[in-house]
N, C-alpha and C positions, 0 to 999 in steps of 0.2 A: 504494500500500500504506500502511497506517496504522500509526503507532507505537502499540503497545498493551501489554497486560499480558504480559510476557515469560515469566513463570513458569507460565503456564497456557494454557488454551484460547484466551484472549483474546490476547494477545501482541503482539510487535512486528510488526505486519505493516507496522508502524511504521506492518499488517493485522492483525498481532495487537497494535501498542503505542502510538504517540503520537496523541493525540486532536487535534482541530483547532479553530482559531479562524477566524472569518470563513467565511461561506457555510456555517455549521454548525461543529460541533466534531468533532475526531477523538477519539472516545472508544472504549474497548473495550466490548464487549457483555457484561454479566453475565448468566449463564445460570441461576444457582441461588441460592436463598435461603440466607442464612447459617444454619448449623445451629443448632437450638435447643439451649440449655444446660440440662441437667437437673441439679437439686440434690437431694442426699440429706441426711437429718438423722441425725447420729451417734446411735448407741444411747445414749450417755451423756446426750444432751440430753433424753431422756424420763425423767419421774419414775418411781421404782420403784412397782410395783403389788403389793398384797397378794394372794398367790395364794389366800388363804382367802375373799376377797370373792366374793359370788355374781355381782356385776356388775362388769365392768371399767370404770374411770373413763376416759372418752375423754381423749386427750392434748390439751393446749393447742396451738393452731396455732402453728407456728414460722415466723417470717418467713424467706424465702429469703435466702441470703447475698448481700451486695452484690458486684457484679462489679467487677473492676479495669479494665474496658474504658472508656477515656476517651470521652466523648461530644463535647464541644465545648471548644476552647481558642482563644486568640488569640495569635499570634506576630507579630513584626515582619518584614515582607517588604519589602525595599528596592524602590523604584520601578524600572521597567525603564529601561535606558539604550540610546539609539539613536546610531549612528555610521555614517559612510560605509564602504562595503566595495567593493573592486575585484573585480568579477566577471569570469568568462571572457567575452571579447568576443563569443563566439557567442550569448550570451544577450541581446545588444542588441536592443531592440524587443519582448522577451517580457514578459508580464505574469502572474506567478503568485508564490506564496510557497514558500520552502523552510524547513522547521522541523526542529530537531534537539535533541539533548541533548549537552552537553559537560561534561567534568570531573565528571560524576556528579550535580551539583546545580544546573546552570545550563541553562536552555532558551534556544534561539536561534531567531529568526525573521528570514529574509532576504526583503525585498521586492525582487524582481528588477526591477520597473519603475522603482523609484527608487534602486536600488543602495544601500540602507541595511540595517543589521543591528541588530536589537533584542535585547538579552540581559536575562535576569532570573534572579536567584538564588532558590532555594527551599530555605531551611535545613532540615536534618534529613531530606533524602531518603534512602531506602534505595538506596545506590549499586549494589547487586547486582540491582536490579529496574528495568526501563525503565518510566517512568510513562506513563499515558494522559493526554495533554495536550489539554485542552479550551479553550474560549473563556473565559478568566478563571479557570480552575480546572485542577487535575490530580488524578488518582487514583494512589496508590502503595500500598506496603505498609509496615507497621512493621518496622524492622530487628530488633526484639526479639521482638514477639509474632506477627508475620506478619499482623496484622489489616489490613483495607483502610483506607486513610486518604484523606479528601477534603480538599484544601487549596485555598482560594480566594485570589484575588489580594489581597484585603484582609487576609490573614493568618489568617482563620478556619480552624480545623482540626477535623475531626470524624471519627467512625468509624461511618458509617451502615451499616445492615444490607443492603448491596447484594448481597453474595455473597462468593465466594472466587475467587482467580485461576483456579482450574481449572474453574470452572463459569460464567464470564462471557464474553460475546462483545459487543464494542462495535459499535454501529451507526454507521458513519462518517457524519460530517456532522450528528450529532444529539447530544443529551445523554442517550441511552438505551442500555440494554444488554439483550440476551437472556440470561436467567438460566436455567440448566439445573436441573431438579428431578429428583433421583434416583428411579429406578424401584423401588429396594429389592431388586432382583435382583442377579445377579453383575456386571453392567455396563450402561452406557448410561443415558440419561435417559428419564424418563417423559414430560416435557413441557418446553417453554420458555415462559417468561412475560416479557413486555416490562416493564422497570422503569426508573424515573428515578434520578437521582443519590442520592435519599434511600432507595432500595430499594423505593419504593411501586409496586405493580403498576399498570400503565396500562390493562389490559383485554385486549389481544391475547394469545392463548395458542396455541401450536403443539404438536400431538401429535408427540412425538419418536420414538415407536414403539421404544423401547429401544435407540436408536442413539447413537453418539458424534458430536459435531459436527466438521465439517471447515472451518468458517468461516462468515461471514455472506454471504448471497447479495446482490450489489449490486442485484439486481432485487427484493429483498424475501425474507425468510425465512432459513432456516438450511440450510447445505449438509451433506450426509453422504455417505459412501462405504460401500457394502455389497456384499460379494462382487464387488469390482472394478467396480462400476457406481456412477455418481454421480447423486444425487437432490437436489432442493431441496424442503425441507419448508415448507409454507405453512399459514396459518390454515385455508384451505379444502380442503387435501389435499396431494398430492405431485406435483411436476413431475419427470419423467425428463429429466435433463440429457444423458446420453450413456453409451455402453457402454465405459467405461474409467475410469482413475483420474485425477482432476482435477489439471491442471498449472497452469492459470490461468483466470480467469473475469472477465467484465464483465457488465453488464446485457444486452449484445447478443451477445457471443461467449463460447464456452468452448473450451479446448484440453485434450484428454485424451490419455493414453497408452494405446494399444491394442496387444495382442500376439496372434499366431496360435498354433496348436497347437505350433509349434516354437520359441516364445518369440522370434520375430522381431518387433521392436516398431517402431511408427511413431507419429506424432502425428495426432490427428483434430481437425479444426476444425469446430465446430458453430455455425451461425448460429441463435441462440436466437429470433430473430424469425420467420424463414421455416421453420426446422426442417431446412435443408439441412446435410448432413454431407459432408466431403471429407477424405480422407487427405492429409497434407502431402507425403509421399514423402521423408522425411529418411533419412539413413543410420542403420542400427540402433544404432550406438554413440552417436548424438546423443540419442536418446530416453533419458531417465534411467532407470536400472534400478530406482530406488526414489524416485519423485517425492515421496512423503510422508515420506521419512526425516527431513527437517529440519523437519517440522511444517507445519500449514496456512499458507496465505498467503505461502509462499516464492516462488510463481509469480504473475505479474501480466501481464494483457493490456493493451496500450497502448490509449488512447482511439482509437476508430475501428477497432479490431481489426486493425491493421497488423502487430503484432509481439507476441511473448510473451517474458517473461524468467523464468528459473527457476534454482534451484540443483540441482546433481546431484553425487553422490559420485564421488570418484576414489580411486585407490590410496593417495594421500598426503594427501588432504583433500577439498576440494570445488572445484567450478568454477561460475562465474556465466556463464550462456549467454543470449544473445538470438537469437531466430530470426524472420526476416521471414516473415510468414504468407502473403505473395503470391508471393515468389520462393524460399522455403525456404532463403535464405542464412543461414548460421550465423556469429554473432559470439561468440567466447569472450573474455569481458572479464577474467575472473580465473580462474586455474587453480592447483591444488595448494597451497592455503593454508588457513588456519583459517576462511575464509569471510567474505564481506562482511556488513555490517549493513544489511539491507534493500535494496530497490530500488523506486524510485517514478518514474512517468512524469509528464512535463509535460502540461498539459491538451490540448495539440495533438498529443501522441504523438510528437514529434520527439526530445525529450531524455529521458534517464533519469539519475537521481541515486542514488548509492550511496556507502557508506563502506567504504574498504579501508585497513587498517592505520591506522585512526583519522583518515584524510584523506578529506574529501568529494570525490568524483569526478563528472565529467559525461560521459555517453555521448551522442554525436551520431549518431542513426540515419541521417542523410543521408550522412555520411562514414564511419561506423564507427569513429571515433576516440574515445579516452578521454583526458581531460585534467583537471587540477585544476579544481574548481568555482570557486574564488576564492583570493585571496591572504590569508595570515595568519588562517585560520579556527581554528587550534588543533586539539585532539584531539576528535573527535566520536565518540559511541558509538551514535547512531541517527539516522535521517534520514527525512523524508517530504516530499511535495509537496502544497500546498494551492492552491485557487483564490484569486484576488486578493480583497482585502477589498472589501466593497461601498462 
């Protein structure tokens, strides 16, 4: 799952929020162009016209008011600092990166192979908004105006017309976003256009058909749910993913929640390559009653399709659940709390990383255990897993 724009469609998927460095960047996908700003000329700005004149004298053109929106500035960003870190011994021999956000303004990258941790402070970050962290850049919002801000590692800051948090979807592993363009009707988008960090359209356009997005399809395109059925919108048309509400998805597999006429629910595993569908056979109380209550990308399929993780509501909060897709074994990692911040699988699908109570935790699928990820990491607010640097 990717760390992304938390306040909108993009979000922490950390899927909807942290963008990535190496092997691509974890950015969120912008879906919509920034709204145009119309300017009006006060009546006082026009010169009085003599009503007795036969012909009205045209008004002199009035220059539009200057906008207060900052374009580009430069600030001082301290160079990153790298130090050793004591990782959970179960990670010995693994090779991937773990990235996160701490103390609101500091990003962290742990290289599991070398047991080192690199931190970098980004002054002026909006601490109520989880940034999209890319390769040498991040996207956040202004704490005063709410405008999107792009900050690069050399200290350059700008406000490019990428879009707004509610209409952007980051395409993981790239520096691009799907930006939703409103249809002008009561709801939904008319289309999605692929844009770069400057907001420049790159060419690909998807017909949104008046729907709202449910995330970016790892196989390409934008996901949507309509009347309890899940679809993938593509440049060339629509792919039917399955008859149910999406719980987690990868390029190869999708897990959906299906219910019968009596509202007895189960999970359906869909092989997106072969088209095979099989009910998992879990107990009805395991299938979440509202899988999208917490927003898109709260569910995640492990690489290889061996397990799915998701959040589900409880009477006193939420629970974080992992289900083995081969055995239907259920692991309840967190229950009755305010909820963890994200969940991300290691590239081999064995480990899952998540933040609970500001502490990074490690789930081992082989043993079912949950243990601290490392010693002395401090308070984290978001977490994601990335492939190793090339």
